[in-house]
C-alpha positions as CSV (number, residue, x, y, z in Angstrom):
1,M,22.0,9.1,-4.1
2,G,19.9,7.7,-1.3
3,A,21.0,7.1,2.3
4,N,23.2,4.2,3.3
5,V,20.4,1.8,4.2
6,S,22.9,-1.1,4.6
7,S,24.2,0.5,7.8
8,T,24.0,-1.9,10.8
9,N,22.1,0.9,12.6
10,V,19.1,0.4,10.4
11,V,17.3,-2.3,12.3
12,N,13.6,-1.4,12.0
13,I,11.2,0.5,9.8
14,S,11.4,3.5,12.1
15,D,15.1,3.8,11.2
16,L,14.1,3.9,7.5
17,R,11.5,6.5,8.3
18,L,14.1,8.8,9.8
19,L,16.4,8.4,6.8
20,A,13.6,9.2,4.5
21,K,12.8,12.3,6.5
22,K,16.4,13.5,6.2
23,R,16.5,13.0,2.4
24,L,13.1,14.4,1.4
25,P,11.6,17.9,1.3
26,Q,9.0,18.3,4.1
27,M,6.1,18.2,1.7
28,V,7.2,15.0,0.1
29,F,8.0,13.3,3.4
30,D,4.6,14.3,4.8
31,Y,2.9,13.0,1.7
32,I,4.1,9.5,2.8
33,D,3.9,10.0,6.5
34,S,0.6,11.9,7.2
35,G,-3.0,11.0,7.7
36,A,-6.3,12.7,7.6
37,D,-7.6,15.4,9.9
38,R,-6.3,15.0,13.5
39,E,-4.6,11.7,12.5
40,Q,-6.4,9.7,15.1
41,T,-6.8,6.6,12.9
42,L,-3.2,7.0,11.7
43,S,-1.9,6.5,15.2
44,Q,-4.4,3.8,16.2
45,N,-3.7,1.7,13.0
46,C,-0.4,1.1,14.6
47,T,-1.2,1.1,18.3
48,A,-4.1,-1.3,18.0
49,F,-1.5,-4.1,17.3
50,K,-0.3,-3.6,20.9
51,E,-3.7,-4.8,22.2
52,I,-3.0,-8.3,20.7
53,Y,-1.0,-10.7,22.8
54,F,0.8,-13.8,21.6
55,R,0.3,-17.3,23.2
56,P,3.5,-19.1,22.3
57,R,4.1,-22.9,22.2
58,C,7.4,-23.3,24.1
59,A,9.9,-26.1,24.1
60,V,9.2,-26.5,20.3
61,A,12.0,-26.8,17.8
62,T,11.4,-24.8,14.7
63,P,14.7,-24.9,12.6
64,S,12.9,-23.5,9.6
65,C,9.6,-21.7,8.9
66,D,7.5,-21.8,5.8
67,L,6.4,-18.2,4.8
68,N,4.7,-19.1,1.5
69,I,1.1,-18.1,1.0
70,S,-1.4,-18.5,-1.8
71,V,-3.8,-15.6,-2.6
72,L,-6.2,-15.9,-5.5
73,D,-4.4,-19.1,-6.5
74,Q,-1.2,-17.1,-6.9
75,E,1.9,-18.1,-5.0
76,F,4.1,-15.8,-3.0
77,K,7.2,-16.6,-1.0
78,L,6.3,-14.1,1.7
79,P,3.1,-13.5,3.5
80,F,3.1,-9.8,2.6
81,I,2.7,-8.0,-0.8
82,L,3.6,-4.4,-1.6
83,A,0.5,-2.2,-1.6
84,P,-0.3,0.6,-4.1
85,V,1.4,3.8,-3.1
86,G,0.6,6.7,-5.4
87,S,3.3,9.1,-6.7
88,S,6.1,6.8,-5.7
89,R,8.2,8.4,-8.5
90,M,8.2,11.6,-6.3
91,F,10.1,9.7,-3.6
92,Y,12.8,8.2,-5.9
93,P,13.4,8.2,-9.7
94,K,11.3,5.5,-11.4
95,G,10.0,4.7,-7.9
96,E,7.3,2.2,-9.0
97,V,9.7,0.3,-11.3
98,V,12.3,0.2,-8.6
99,A,9.8,-1.1,-6.0
100,A,8.3,-3.7,-8.3
101,R,11.8,-5.0,-9.2
102,E,12.7,-5.5,-5.5
103,A,9.4,-7.2,-4.8
104,G,10.1,-9.7,-7.6
105,I,13.6,-10.4,-6.3
106,A,12.1,-11.1,-2.9
107,G,9.5,-13.5,-4.4
108,T,6.5,-11.4,-3.6
109,G,3.9,-9.3,-5.4
110,Y,3.6,-5.6,-6.2
111,T,0.5,-3.6,-6.6
112,L,0.7,-0.6,-8.9
113,S,-1.4,2.5,-8.2
114,T,-3.3,4.2,-10.9
115,L,-1.6,7.4,-9.7
116,S,1.8,6.1,-10.9
117,G,4.4,8.2,-12.7
118,C,5.6,5.1,-14.6
119,R,3.9,3.3,-17.4
120,L,2.2,0.1,-16.3
121,E,3.9,-1.9,-19.0
122,E,7.3,-0.8,-17.7
123,V,6.4,-1.7,-14.1
124,K,5.2,-5.2,-15.0
125,Q,8.3,-5.9,-17.0
126,A,10.4,-5.1,-13.9
127,T,9.1,-8.2,-12.0
128,N,8.6,-11.9,-12.8
129,C,6.2,-12.3,-9.8
130,P,2.5,-11.6,-9.8
131,A,1.6,-7.9,-10.1
132,W,-1.8,-6.4,-9.4
133,Y,-3.2,-3.1,-10.9
134,Q,-5.1,-0.8,-8.5
135,L,-7.9,0.9,-10.4
136,Y,-9.4,4.3,-10.0
137,L,-12.0,5.5,-12.5
138,L,-10.2,8.8,-13.2
139,G,-11.2,10.2,-16.5
140,G,-14.3,8.2,-16.6
141,R,-15.4,4.8,-17.8
142,D,-13.9,4.9,-21.3
143,V,-10.5,5.9,-19.9
144,A,-10.7,3.1,-17.3
145,M,-11.6,0.6,-20.0
146,Q,-8.5,1.5,-22.0
147,T,-6.3,1.1,-18.9
148,I,-7.9,-2.3,-18.1
149,E,-7.0,-3.5,-21.5
150,R,-3.5,-2.3,-21.1
151,A,-3.2,-4.0,-17.8
152,K,-4.5,-7.2,-19.2
153,S,-2.1,-7.1,-22.1
154,A,0.8,-6.3,-19.9
155,G,0.2,-9.4,-17.7
156,F,-1.2,-8.0,-14.5
157,S,-2.9,-10.9,-12.7
158,A,-5.6,-9.0,-10.7
159,I,-7.4,-5.7,-10.6
160,V,-7.7,-4.0,-7.2
161,V,-10.7,-1.7,-7.1
162,T,-10.4,1.0,-4.4
163,I,-13.8,2.0,-3.1
164,D,-13.0,4.5,-0.3
165,T,-12.1,7.6,-2.3
166,P,-15.2,9.5,-3.3
167,I,-13.3,12.6,-2.4
168,S,-9.7,13.2,-1.1
169,G,-9.3,13.3,2.6
170,L,-8.1,16.4,4.3
171,R,-4.4,16.0,5.1
172,E,-3.6,19.0,7.1
173,R,0.1,18.6,6.8
174,D,-0.2,19.1,3.0
175,V,-2.0,22.4,3.6
176,R,0.7,23.6,6.0
177,N,3.4,22.6,3.6
178,G,1.9,24.6,0.8
179,T,1.4,21.7,-1.5
180,K,-1.5,23.4,-3.4
181,Q,0.6,26.5,-3.8
182,L,3.7,24.6,-5.1
183,L,1.5,22.8,-7.6
184,S,-0.1,26.0,-8.8
185,R,3.2,27.0,-10.7
186,N,2.3,30.6,-9.7
187,P,5.7,32.1,-8.6
188,I,4.2,34.4,-6.1
189,Q,2.2,31.6,-4.4
190,M,5.1,29.2,-4.6
191,L,7.8,31.5,-3.2
192,P,7.2,31.0,0.6
193,Y,7.4,27.2,0.2
194,I,10.3,26.7,-2.3
195,P,13.1,26.7,0.4
196,Q,12.0,23.3,1.7
197,M,13.0,21.9,-1.7
198,L,16.2,23.9,-2.1
199,I,17.6,22.6,1.2
200,K,17.4,19.1,-0.2
201,P,19.8,19.4,-3.3
202,C,20.4,15.7,-3.7
203,W,16.7,14.9,-3.9
204,L,16.0,18.0,-6.1
205,T,18.7,17.0,-8.6
206,Q,17.3,13.5,-8.9
207,W,13.7,14.7,-9.1
208,L,14.5,17.2,-11.9
209,G,16.7,14.5,-13.7
210,D,13.6,12.2,-13.6
211,G,11.4,14.8,-15.3
212,G,10.3,16.9,-12.3
213,L,6.5,17.2,-11.7
214,M,5.1,14.0,-13.2
215,S,1.9,13.3,-15.0
216,F,0.0,10.0,-14.8
217,P,0.7,8.0,-18.0
218,N,-1.8,5.3,-17.1
219,V,-4.7,7.8,-17.1
220,E,-4.7,8.7,-20.8
221,L,-7.1,11.5,-21.6
222,E,-7.9,12.9,-25.0
223,S,-5.4,15.7,-24.2
224,G,-2.7,13.3,-23.0
225,P,-1.7,11.9,-19.6
226,M,-3.6,13.3,-16.7
227,G,-1.7,16.1,-14.9
228,Y,-0.9,16.1,-11.3
229,T,-3.1,19.1,-10.4
230,E,-6.2,17.3,-11.9
231,I,-6.4,14.5,-9.3
232,G,-8.8,16.1,-6.8
233,P,-11.5,17.2,-9.2
234,A,-11.2,13.9,-11.1
235,L,-11.7,11.8,-8.0
236,E,-15.0,13.6,-7.2
237,E,-16.2,13.0,-10.7
238,S,-15.3,9.3,-10.8
239,V,-16.8,7.8,-7.6
240,V,-16.8,4.0,-7.6
241,T,-20.1,2.4,-6.8
242,W,-21.1,-1.3,-6.3
243,E,-22.8,-1.2,-9.7
244,D,-19.4,-0.4,-11.4
245,L,-18.1,-3.8,-10.3
246,N,-20.3,-5.4,-12.9
247,W,-18.8,-3.7,-16.0
248,I,-15.3,-3.8,-14.5
249,R,-15.6,-7.6,-14.0
250,E,-16.9,-8.0,-17.5
251,A,-14.1,-5.8,-19.0
252,W,-11.3,-7.4,-17.0
253,G,-12.4,-11.1,-17.1
254,G,-10.0,-12.0,-14.3
255,K,-9.5,-11.8,-10.6
256,I,-10.9,-8.8,-8.8
257,I,-10.1,-7.5,-5.4
258,V,-12.0,-4.8,-3.6
259,K,-9.9,-2.6,-1.3
260,G,-11.4,-0.3,1.3
261,I,-13.6,-2.6,3.3
262,H,-14.5,-1.3,6.8
263,I,-17.4,-3.5,7.8
264,G,-18.7,-7.0,7.4
265,E,-21.8,-5.9,5.5
266,D,-19.7,-4.4,2.7
267,A,-17.6,-7.6,2.5
268,R,-20.8,-9.5,1.9
269,K,-21.8,-7.1,-0.8
270,A,-18.5,-7.7,-2.5
271,I,-19.1,-11.5,-2.4
272,D,-22.5,-11.2,-3.9
273,L,-21.1,-9.2,-6.8
274,G,-18.5,-11.9,-7.6
275,V,-15.4,-10.4,-6.1
276,D,-12.5,-12.8,-5.5
277,A,-10.9,-11.1,-2.5
278,V,-11.3,-8.0,-0.2
279,V,-8.8,-5.8,1.6
280,V,-9.7,-4.6,5.0
281,S,-8.3,-1.0,4.6
282,N,-8.9,2.5,5.7
283,H,-6.5,3.9,3.1
284,G,-3.7,4.1,5.5
285,A,-5.8,6.5,7.6
286,R,-5.6,9.1,4.8
287,Q,-9.3,9.4,4.0
288,L,-11.9,9.3,6.8
289,D,-10.4,9.9,10.2
290,S,-11.9,8.3,13.4
291,V,-12.7,5.0,11.7
292,A,-11.6,1.9,13.6
293,P,-8.0,0.6,13.0
294,T,-8.0,-2.1,10.4
295,I,-6.7,-4.9,12.7
296,Q,-9.7,-4.3,15.0
297,V,-12.1,-4.6,12.0
298,L,-10.4,-7.7,10.6
299,P,-12.3,-10.3,12.8
300,E,-15.7,-8.9,11.8
301,V,-14.8,-9.1,8.1
302,V,-13.3,-12.6,8.4
303,K,-16.5,-13.8,10.2
304,A,-18.7,-12.2,7.5
305,V,-16.7,-13.7,4.6
306,N,-16.8,-17.2,6.3
307,G,-14.0,-18.5,4.1
308,E,-15.8,-17.9,0.8
309,I,-13.1,-15.5,-0.5
310,D,-9.6,-14.4,0.5
311,V,-9.3,-11.6,3.1
312,L,-6.3,-9.3,3.0
313,I,-5.4,-6.4,5.3
314,D,-3.3,-3.2,5.3
315,G,-2.8,-0.3,7.7
316,G,-0.4,0.2,10.5
317,I,2.0,-2.7,9.6
318,R,5.5,-1.7,10.7
319,R,6.9,-5.0,12.1
320,G,6.9,-8.6,11.2
321,G,5.0,-9.3,14.4
322,D,2.1,-7.2,13.1
323,V,2.0,-9.4,10.0
324,V,1.9,-12.6,12.1
325,K,-0.9,-11.1,14.3
326,A,-3.0,-10.3,11.2
327,L,-2.5,-13.9,9.9
328,C,-3.6,-15.3,13.3
329,L,-6.8,-13.3,13.0
330,G,-7.7,-14.8,9.6
331,A,-6.0,-12.6,7.0
332,K,-4.8,-14.7,4.0
333,G,-2.0,-12.1,3.5
334,V,-1.0,-8.6,4.3
335,L,-0.3,-5.5,2.2
336,I,2.5,-3.2,3.3
337,S,2.7,0.4,2.1
338,R,4.5,3.0,4.3
339,A,7.0,0.4,5.4
340,Y,8.5,0.0,2.0
341,A,7.7,3.6,0.9
342,Y,10.1,4.9,3.7
343,G,12.7,2.5,2.3
344,L,12.2,3.7,-1.3
345,A,12.5,7.3,-0.2
346,A,15.6,6.6,1.9
347,G,17.6,4.6,-0.6
348,G,15.8,3.5,-3.7
349,G,16.1,-0.2,-4.5
350,P,18.4,-1.1,-1.6
351,G,15.9,0.8,0.7
352,V,13.0,-1.3,-0.5
353,A,15.0,-4.5,-0.2
354,K,16.0,-3.5,3.4
355,A,12.4,-2.9,4.3
356,I,11.4,-6.3,3.0
357,E,14.3,-7.9,4.8
358,I,13.5,-6.3,8.1
359,I,9.9,-7.5,8.0
360,K,10.8,-10.9,6.8
361,T,13.4,-11.3,9.5
362,D,10.9,-10.1,12.1
363,I,8.3,-12.7,10.9
364,L,10.8,-15.6,11.0
365,R,12.0,-14.7,14.5
366,T,8.4,-14.3,15.7
367,M,7.3,-17.6,14.2
368,K,10.2,-19.5,15.9
369,L,9.4,-17.8,19.2
370,L,5.8,-18.8,18.8
371,G,6.8,-22.4,18.1
372,C,5.0,-22.4,14.7
373,D,6.8,-23.6,11.6
374,S,4.4,-22.4,8.9
375,V,2.3,-19.3,8.4
376,K,-0.5,-21.7,7.2
377,K,-0.8,-23.0,10.7
378,L,-1.3,-19.6,12.3
379,D,-4.8,-19.2,13.9
380,R,-6.7,-17.5,16.7
381,S,-5.2,-20.0,19.2
382,F,-1.8,-18.1,19.0
383,V,-3.2,-14.8,20.1
384,T,-5.4,-13.1,22.7
385,I,-7.5,-10.1,21.6
386,P,-9.8,-7.7,23.4
387,P,-13.3,-9.2,23.9
388,S,-14.9,-6.3,22.0
389,W,-13.0,-7.3,18.8
390,A,-14.5,-10.8,18.7
């Protein structure tokens, strides 16, 4: 069982984070929680939102607020969508299915990672809202083509091509926790790190009951689903380039989103290649450290895009006010990842629902205090940003 996320003491995402930390082994918690290298960008993704100040319209009655958005001509009841989070099944049994179901209940979208422990067909069946499939080229072009066909048949409404993973970033907490040794299945190498799992018997029982160390059923190799230990080498052998977008677009035949945009120049490249939307993202600060926080980059990308395609953003979003600030700076919608991953780890479906509820409630309160009755009306006039961001 997960933690009691319905407790009145759970009022923000930080509370869910603490519950997740109590339930998970250190290595699993740090998989969710950590960033690359010195974790500079991990911290700044969040703190950069503090540099944005609201400019409210006071003495304005806002009895209700419209939170609906349209992205890629798809309708969502909330201005945020659940982002792809790999290995969610490690946090909670059938984690991807659980998260997709809760997103659908809330009326918003879910994005499934290639590095999922659940079959994409099962995940799509769990929600009646739009679902997107995030694509890595693991296993090569032929394997990716098969997965694209499966995603198309299952009813996914967009492909999200992630372009910022030519190699895995160095997450130093993983090294300290012995993740490589635990995955080696060598008893002598594993022994010093096993106690962190044994002291979490509830998690361990659920994890073993859900099949233990998972493979990736949406990366179907000739030998079967890709194994967990094969990820690192496979990423280096399957770097996504701009040229790949041509055959991906032809194979998919639908909406394509490019995730991992850091600069306006790359946003323009995406437009020139016929992409339908971009996500300003630094991979949750898990790849290249010392890049700028995403909210600081957003104005540059919005300016470069000039309204030609939809712009989304992820990274550092922990409160509804963060979502509102991103929308004010030109994002069409926001992707949240750690916020709901903490909830999933803390308490399964109720935990995800609680994370969504917290952020939705934050947004509604912020909108009313701003004197704005629709997220569609949010613009730069509602915020002040540092001059260097403009």
